[in-house]
Every structure is written in structure tokens, then in C-alpha cells.
C-alpha positions in Angstrom: -0.1 0.0 0.0 0.8 3.6 -0.4 0.6 6.2 3.1 -0.6 9.7 1.7 2.2 12.0 3.2 -0.6 14.9 4.4 -3.9 13.9 6.5 -5.9 15.5 8.9 -5.4 13.5 11.7 -2.7 10.6 12.6 -3.7 8.5 14.7 -1.1 6.1 16.2 -2.2 2.8 18.0 -5.4 0.4 16.4 -6.0 -0.8 20.1 -8.8 0.2 22.3 -9.0 3.9 22.2 -7.4 4.9 19.4 -9.8 2.9 17.0 -12.6 4.5 18.5 -10.3 8.0 18.0 -9.8 7.2 14.3 -13.5 6.0 13.5 -15.2 9.1 14.9 -12.5 11.6 13.5 -13.4 9.4 10.2 -17.1 9.8 10.8 -16.8 13.6 10.9 -15.5 13.8 7.0 -11.6 14.1 8.1 -8.9 12.4 6.6 -7.5 10.0 8.9 -4.1 7.7 8.8 -4.6 5.1 11.6 -1.0 3.8 12.2 -0.3 0.0 14.1 3.1 -1.3 14.6 2.1 -5.0 14.7 -0.5 -7.0 11.9 -3.9 -6.8 10.7 -6.3 -9.3 12.6 -8.2 -11.1 10.0 -11.4 -13.2 10.1 -9.9 -16.3 10.0 -7.6 -16.1 13.0 -9.7 -18.1 15.6 -6.9 -18.0 18.5 -7.9 -14.4 18.4 -11.7 -14.6 18.2 -12.4 -17.7 19.9 -13.1 -16.8 23.6 -11.3 -20.1 25.0 -7.8 -19.3 22.9 -6.5 -16.2 24.9 -3.8 -18.1 26.5 -2.8 -19.2 22.6 -2.5 -15.4 21.3 -0.2 -14.8 24.6 2.3 -17.2 23.3 2.2 -16.5 20.0 5.3 -14.6 19.0 3.5 -13.0 15.9 1.7 -10.7 18.2 3.3 -10.1 21.0 6.2 -7.0 21.6 8.8 -9.4 24.0 8.8 -6.5 26.7 10.3 -7.7 29.9 10.3 -5.2 33.2 13.3 -3.9 34.8 14.9 -6.6 37.5 12.1 -6.1 40.6 13.9 -5.2 43.5 11.3 -6.6 46.2 10.5 -9.6 44.2 11.7 -13.0 44.6 14.4 -14.2 44.0 15.8 -10.6 44.4 16.1 -9.0 40.9 13.4 -11.5 39.7 12.1 -10.1 35.8 8.9 -10.0 34.8 7.1 -10.8 31.2 5.2 -7.5 30.6 2.4 -8.8 27.5 1.8 -6.4 25.0 -0.2 -7.6 21.9 0.9 -6.0 18.7 -2.2 -5.8 16.1 -5.7 -4.2 15.3 -7.1 -4.2 18.6 -4.4 -4.1 20.7 -4.2 -5.6 24.0 -7.6 -6.5 23.5 -6.6 -9.3 21.1 -5.1 -11.0 23.7 -7.0 -10.1 27.0 -9.4 -12.3 28.9 -12.3 -10.1 28.1 -13.6 -9.2 31.3 -15.3 -6.2 31.2 -15.4 -3.9 34.0 -16.1 0.4 34.2 -13.6 1.1 37.1 -15.3 2.4 39.8 -17.9 5.6 40.1 -15.6 6.9 43.2 -12.1 6.9 40.8 -13.7 9.0 38.2 -14.9 11.6 40.6 -11.9 11.6 42.1 -10.0 12.6 39.1 -12.7 15.3 38.6 -12.5 17.0 42.0 -9.4 16.2 44.2 -7.2 15.8 40.8 -9.1 19.0 38.8 -10.1 16.9 35.9 -13.0 18.4 34.8 -15.1 16.7 32.2 -14.0 13.1 33.8 -16.5 12.7 36.7 -18.4 9.4 36.4 -22.0 10.9 35.7 -20.1 12.4 32.8 -18.9 9.5 31.6 -22.0 7.3 32.0 -23.4 7.8 29.0 -20.3 7.0 27.0 -19.9 3.9 28.7 -23.4 2.7 27.5 -22.7 3.6 24.3 -19.7 1.8 24.1 -21.7 -1.4 25.6 -24.3 -1.2 22.9 -21.6 -1.2 20.4 -19.3 -3.8 21.4 -21.7 -6.8 22.7 -20.6 -7.0 26.1 -22.7 -9.9 27.6 -23.1 -11.1 31.1 -22.1 -14.6 31.4 -24.8 -17.2 32.0 -24.0 -18.9 35.4 -23.5 -22.9 35.6 -23.2 -25.0 38.7 -19.2 -24.4 39.2 -20.0 -20.8 39.0 -22.7 -20.6 41.2 -20.9 -22.9 43.8 -18.1 -20.5 43.9 -20.7 -17.6 44.6 -22.3 -19.5 47.5 -18.5 -19.7 48.4 -18.1 -16.0 48.5 -21.5 -15.3 50.3 -20.1 -17.9 52.7 -17.8 -15.5 53.0 -19.8 -12.6 53.6 -19.8 -11.1 50.4 -23.1 -10.3 49.0 -24.4 -11.0 45.7 -24.0 -8.5 42.7 -25.6 -8.7 40.0 -24.0 -6.0 38.0 -21.1 -4.4 39.5 -21.1 -1.9 36.5 -24.4 -0.4 36.5 -24.7 -0.9 39.8 -23.9 1.3 42.9 -20.8 -0.4 43.7 -18.5 -3.3 42.5 -18.5 -5.0 45.7 -19.5 -8.7 46.0 -19.8 -12.0 44.2 -20.6 -11.1 40.7 -21.5 -12.4 37.3 -19.1 -11.5 35.4 -19.5 -9.0 31.8 -17.0 -9.8 29.1 -16.1 -8.2 25.7 -18.1 -11.0 23.9 -21.0 -11.3 21.4 -23.4 -14.3 20.7 -23.5 -15.1 16.8 -26.3 -17.7 16.5 -24.8 -20.6 18.9 -21.3 -18.9 18.9 -19.2 -16.9 21.4 -17.0 -14.5 19.6 -14.3 -12.0 21.0 -14.9 -8.3 20.4 -12.6 -5.6 19.8 -12.8 -1.7 19.5 -11.3 -2.2 15.9 -13.4 -4.8 14.8 -16.6 -3.1 16.4 -15.9 0.5 15.3 -13.5 0.5 12.3 -14.5 -3.3 10.6 -12.9 -5.2 8.0 -14.0 -2.0 5.5 -13.0 0.9 7.0 -14.2 4.3 5.0 -12.4 5.6 2.1 -11.3 8.7 4.3 -9.8 6.7 6.9 -6.3 4.8 5.8 -5.1 1.8 8.4 -1.5 1.2 8.1 -0.1 -2.2 9.9 3.5 -2.7 9.8 4.3 1.0 10.8 7.0 1.5 13.4 6.8 4.9 14.6 10.5 6.2 15.2 9.4 9.8 16.7 7.4 12.7 16.4 7.7 16.0 14.8 6.3 18.9 17.0 6.1 22.2 18.2 7.4 23.7 15.5 4.6 24.3 12.7 2.5 21.6 11.5 2.9 18.2 13.6 4.2 15.3 12.1 5.1 11.4 12.5 8.5 9.5 11.5 7.7 6.1 10.6 9.5 2.9 9.3 7.2 1.7 6.7 8.2 -0.9 4.5 12.1 -0.7 5.2 11.2 2.8 4.5 11.4 5.8 6.5 8.9 8.6 5.9 7.2 11.3 7.5 3.6 11.8 7.5 2.0 15.2 8.6 -1.4 15.9 10.7 -2.9 19.0 9.4 -5.1 19.4 12.4 -3.7 17.2 15.2 -1.5 14.2 16.0 -3.5 11.9 18.5 -0.7 9.4 20.5 -2.9 5.8 21.7 0.2 3.5 21.8 -0.5 2.6 25.4 1.0 2.8 29.3 4.3 1.6 27.8 4.8 2.9 24.0 3.2 6.3 24.5 5.9 7.9 26.8 8.5 6.2 24.8 7.6 7.7 21.7 7.6 11.5 23.5 10.9 10.3 24.9 12.2 9.5 21.8 10.4 12.7 20.3 12.6 14.8 23.0 9.3 15.7 25.3 10.1 14.8 29.0 12.5 15.1 31.2 15.1 17.4 29.4 18.3 16.9 31.6 17.5 12.9 31.3 16.9 13.1 27.6 20.6 15.1 26.8 22.3 12.4 28.1 20.7 10.1 25.8 22.0 13.0 23.2 18.1 13.7 22.4 17.3 17.7 21.8 14.5 18.9 23.9 10.9 19.9 22.9 9.0 20.0 25.6 10.6 19.7 29.5 8.1 17.7 30.8 9.3 15.4 33.6 6.2 13.6 34.6 6.4 11.7 30.8 7.1 8.3 31.9 6.7 8.7 35.8 3.5 7.2 37.6 3.5 4.0 35.6 1.4 1.7 37.8 0.0 -2.3 37.5 -2.0 -3.9 40.0 0.1 -6.9 41.9 -1.8 -10.7 40.9 -0.9 -13.8 42.4 -2.5 -17.0 42.0 -3.1 -19.7 44.3 -3.4 -23.2 41.9 -5.7 -25.6 43.7 -5.2 -29.3 42.1 -8.4 -31.1 40.5 -9.7 -34.3 40.7 -13.3 -33.8 39.0 -14.8 -32.3 36.4 -15.9 -29.0 35.4 -18.2 -28.0 33.3 -17.2 -26.2 29.8 -15.8 -22.8 30.2 -16.9 -20.5 27.0 -15.6 -17.3 28.1 -12.1 -18.1 28.5 -12.4 -17.4 32.9 -15.1 -18.3 34.8 -18.2 -16.6 34.3 -18.0 -15.4 38.2 -15.8 -13.6 40.3 -15.6 -11.5 43.9 -14.5 -7.9 44.7 -13.8 -7.3 48.5 -12.3 -5.1 50.6 -9.2 -5.6 52.2 -9.9 -4.3 55.4 -12.3 -7.1 55.8 -15.2 -4.3 55.4 -17.6 -3.5 52.6 -18.3 0.0 50.6 -17.5 3.1 52.0 -14.4 1.2 52.4 -11.8 1.3 49.0 -12.6 -1.6 46.8 -9.0 -3.0 46.2 -9.5 -6.8 45.8 -10.6 -8.7 42.5 -10.8 -12.4 42.2 -10.9 -14.6 39.0 -10.5 -18.3 38.6 -9.4 -19.7 35.7 -8.1 -23.5 34.7 -5.9 -25.8 33.0 -9.0 -27.2 31.0 -8.3 -24.1 28.4 -6.2 -24.1 25.5 -2.8 -23.4 25.8 -3.1 -23.0 29.3 0.7 -22.8 31.1 0.5 -25.7 33.8 3.1 -25.2 36.5 2.5 -29.0 37.4 2.7 -31.2 34.6 0.1 -33.9 34.3 -2.3 -32.6 37.2 -5.4 -30.6 36.5 -5.7 -27.6 38.3 -7.7 -24.4 39.1 -6.0 -20.9 39.6 -7.5 -18.7 41.8 -6.3 -15.2 40.9 -6.8 -12.4 43.0 -5.2 -8.8 42.1 -4.6 -6.5 44.5 -5.8 -3.1 43.4 -5.4 0.7 43.9 -1.4 0.1 45.4 0.7 3.0 46.7 3.6 1.9 44.5 4.4 3.3 41.3 7.4 2.7 38.5 8.9 4.5 35.6 8.7 4.4 31.4 12.5 5.3 30.1 14.7 5.3 27.3 17.8 3.1 27.4 18.8 4.5 24.4 18.2 7.2 21.5 17.9 4.4 19.1 14.6 3.9 18.7 14.7 0.6 18.4 15.8 -0.7 21.5 13.1 -1.7 23.9 11.9 0.8 26.6 13.1 0.5 30.3 9.8 -0.7 32.0 10.2 -0.7 35.9 6.6 -1.1 37.9 8.3 -0.9 40.8 5.7 -3.2 42.7 6.1 -3.5 46.5 8.2 -0.7 46.8 5.5 1.0 48.9 5.7 -0.8 52.1 2.1 -0.1 52.9 0.9 -2.3 49.5 2.0 -5.9 51.1 -1.3 -5.7 53.3 -3.4 -5.3 50.4 -1.5 -8.3 49.1 -1.8 -10.3 52.0 -5.4 -9.7 51.9 -5.9 -10.5 48.1 -4.2 -13.9 49.0 -6.4 -14.3 52.5 -9.0 -13.8 49.6 -7.9 -16.5 47.1 -7.1 -18.7 50.4 -10.2 -18.1 51.7 -12.6 -19.7 48.3 -9.8 -22.4 47.9 -9.9 -24.2 51.4 -14.0 -23.5 51.1 -15.2 -27.0 52.0 -18.5 -27.4 50.1 -16.6 -25.9 47.1 -13.6 -28.4 47.3 -15.9 -31.4 48.0 -17.9 -30.4 45.2 -15.7 -30.3 42.4 -12.7 -32.4 44.3 -10.0 -29.8 44.6 -7.3 -29.7 47.2 -5.7 -26.6 48.5 -1.9 -26.0 48.7 -0.8 -25.0 52.0 1.3 -22.0 52.3 3.8 -21.3 55.1 4.8 -18.3 54.6 2.2 -16.0 52.8 4.5 -12.7 52.2 7.0 -15.0 51.0 4.9 -16.4 48.7 3.6 -13.2 47.1 7.4 -12.0 46.7 8.3 -15.4 44.7 4.8 -15.5 42.7 3.7 -11.7 42.3 3.3 -10.9 38.9 1.8 -8.5 36.4 -2.2 -9.0 35.5 -1.3 -6.0 32.4 -3.3 -3.4 33.8 -0.6 -0.6 32.8 -1.8 2.7 33.2 -0.3 6.4 34.2 2.6 7.2 32.5 1.3 10.1 30.7 -1.0 11.0 33.4 -3.8 13.4 33.0 -3.6 16.9 35.2 -4.1 20.7 35.2 -0.5 21.4 36.1 2.7 20.4 33.9 5.0 19.7 36.7 3.2 16.5 37.7 1.0 15.7 34.5 1.8 15.2 30.8 -1.4 15.8 29.6 -4.3 18.7 30.6 -7.9 17.3 31.1 -8.6 18.0 27.4 -5.7 15.4 26.5 -3.5 18.0 25.1 0.2 17.6 25.9 1.0 20.6 28.1 3.0 23.0 26.2 2.8 21.2 22.5 0.9 22.3 20.1 -1.1 19.7 17.8 -0.7 16.7 20.1 -2.9 14.9 22.4 -2.5 11.6 24.2 -5.5 9.7 24.4 -5.4 5.9 26.0 -4.7 4.3 29.3 -1.5 6.0 29.7 -3.3 9.3 30.7 -5.2 7.6 33.7 -3.5 9.2 37.0 -4.9 6.9 39.4 -5.7 3.1 39.1 -9.2 1.9 38.3 -11.0 -0.6 40.0 -10.1 -3.7 38.0 -9.4 -4.2 34.5 -8.5 -1.9 32.0 -10.3 -2.7 28.7 -13.1 -0.7 29.9 -11.1 2.8 31.0 -8.9 2.4 27.5 -12.1 2.5 25.7 -14.0 5.2 27.7 -11.0 7.4 27.3 -11.0 6.8 24.1 -14.6 8.0 23.4 -13.9 11.1 26.0 -10.7 12.0 24.0 -12.5 11.6 20.6 -15.2 13.7 21.8 -12.8 16.3 23.2 -10.8 16.3 20.0 -13.9 17.2 17.5 -16.7 18.8 19.7 -13.9 20.3 22.6 
């Protein structure tokens, strides 16, 4: 294909947010170039579309970027490195996630709008956007079976109430039927992505989708904004007559800004990168929830799992209370019955009771290792650097243990919980990413502490916005696909109608 040198808008990243932005701009008649580093995902790639095969995509090197964390000082063994999964392709990380759809908590967004000064980002303002996304995406609520009902019953025996709708209800707290970005097509279930639902196989003529494009840097701060890309072994520049939108995610968006001279000027000078805008917050405030899986050995047989994860879960409070205590634990269950499931216990069937500790205090960074754009960034989630976080993680593990040890549940499904002698040691040895990356281009009115303003314009740089999960200033309550989508919808409105 041929890429024209000028467009009204250039959008970088065809993931959850970028696909919505590109589609919205094209719908208003603008010429739009949507750049994606990964591949075009087609209808025949069944590993992507079959909800039960998400583990297969995670292991497919043609999709995964292969990012790794910096050595983690507070995990064991000391200096343990984590694989930080990030998927390339039309749909972004929606092509490999477990499809659990969570809006993210009313109090989160109200905190952004109130205490953090991000006007217009309160929950009441975002609620119509969430509703529109859900109607477009085909979000479904899992139908419960005997296995999921027994898990819900176990949670209720622990004192958690049944909560039939954690997204539109007043709180996420309780035992919940999960909602998934999955649609029913006749008798089949099919994964959905914003690229699939907002753009699809036949984009309008004014929307050019270019896959296999690697963005080397942005050319900003002086005249018409432009993007330098490597495409089919050719280095070329494309201009945006109106604006460039960076929607490459919480790892690559800050890396692209830094490569372009937008970030801490002193640090960039040491890499030989000229400063375009001295923004010290670029790449700081990087956040990921910390997960911990607890395997239970299984002798019985489970019902089929058509959603890829068990169709129910739990949201709880680490302090053992109920709202208004903060909801900061999430429990999900998967099993070794799924295709391509990684089995740490060869020859033994298991269920993995995973619990995420959310709203932690630790923050990490995304930095450059070199001024060479092909060198991966240095990504440091910095888990457990704040000593207060261990209490939340211990509460998460305790919830998983309580479910695993429920006598009725264990008897019904013939499973045996693994004993843990030292919970803190277990967390440090087994804690892992849950791929809830946010925060590295955080939103706020003060350029000393934020990268973009509440309209998502990069502070001090004309013609450039960041519209993806990296702008979230604090963590949300749960999985981050939903917040990425609403940031895309809100960002599109700000871009086109603000």
C-alpha cells in the first residue's frame, strides 16, 4: 500500500482507544491515518476470536512485543524479571486479554474530576459514553452454571453479598457474574475489539489503516505536527494538518514522547536527544496491579468454560469491610482445561484462583535505554516499593485461600488447596503482572506533575494529544480495557467537539 504524506489526523495505535478516535474522526469527514505497529487481524485468526483461546495468543510471538520488566528489587528471587505482555495488531491488547469488562468504579472518576482537577472526567459525565460503548461492543453477562454458582455461594459464605451488576450498580463490591467483551453470534461466542466494532474489515475511504508501521519519533513543537515512521523498510514522514493523537498504550506512548524530545530535558540530554518540551512527568507514575495466583489440584470435572475465564468473580475490600471501605481486591478463576493453558504442575489438572491487589501506592517508570528507537524501553513497575502495599497483597492472597479452602466447594469439585507456610514470601516469589498498565502520561492541570491537560493535550506542545490508558492519573477498580475505551470515547469528543 501507499501512505499519503498529509492527513487531517494521524492516530498512532489501533488498540482500544485509538480505534475509537480514528473512527470518530473519519465519521466527521476528516482524512485519518491510523498507524499500527502490529499486524492486521483477520476473520480467520481463530485464536483471537475464540474466547477460550486467549492463552494461545499470549504465547504467539507474532502478536507479542516481548517486553520485560526491569529487575524487581522487592520480588523474590531478588531482581526477578517479569514478562510484560503487550500485544501488537488491530485491536491492541484486546486481542489477547481475558475479556472481562469493568467500567472501573464511580469513586475513581469522581476523584479524577474533583481532587485531581480533571474537569469533565466525573462518572456522571462518562456514564453515557460507557453505555454507548457497551451497546456497540456487544458486552454480555455470563450465564451461570453449577461451577460458577458454587463459587458465588462460597463467596457469600465469606460474607460477600451477591451483586448482579457491578458496572451499572452503585458499587462493584460482592460476588458477581462477570461481564465480557464477547458477543453471541448464533450459537457461537466471539471476542470483540473496538477495531472490529468501530472500524471493521472495510474502513471508509477517508480512513487509511497502515499496519506494520513503526513510529520512530514525533516532529512537534514547530509548525505542522508530523510523525516519522519506518514502513516497508523506508523511513518517511507524514503530516497531520490538524492534530496527532498518540494512542500506543502506557508503555509505548511515553517511550515515543521521550524519543521525540518530550520529557525530562536533563535525562534526554544524556541520551543525546534535543528537548522539545521539558515535561518531567513523562514516563513517571507508571502503574500495574499486582496479582497472585493460587493453584488448587483438581480431581473432578468442570463444566465447559466458553468465556475463557470462569463466568463469575469477586470484588472485595482489603480491610475486610464493605463500602465505603475502598474496593481494592478482585478475584478471578481459570483452569488448566483451557487451550494452551500454561501448566506449572505437569500432568496435574488445576484451577488457578487469582486475586489482584488494586489501588496500590507503588509507582514505577518507563524510560529510554538509548536514543535508538528500536531499543525497547526500560519498564519498571516497581511493585511493593511502598511498604504499605504488602497488606493489600496479603489480603488478596487470604481471599484466594479462603475460597480455595471452602469445604463445600472443595468437596463438590474434588480439589485440594495448596498450603502456604509464609504468605509474604509466597507473594514476593509468585506475584505477577495482571497487565493493568496505566498512568505513564498522566492527566492533570499542572505540567510539573502531569503530561496532558484534562482535554488530553500534551502540555506545552501544539497539535499533540495522548488518548489511551496512560493518561489515567490513578488506578481504576479492575481490568483496564473498559477505562481505555472510555478514554478513547471521551478523547474523541474532546478532539472533535471540544
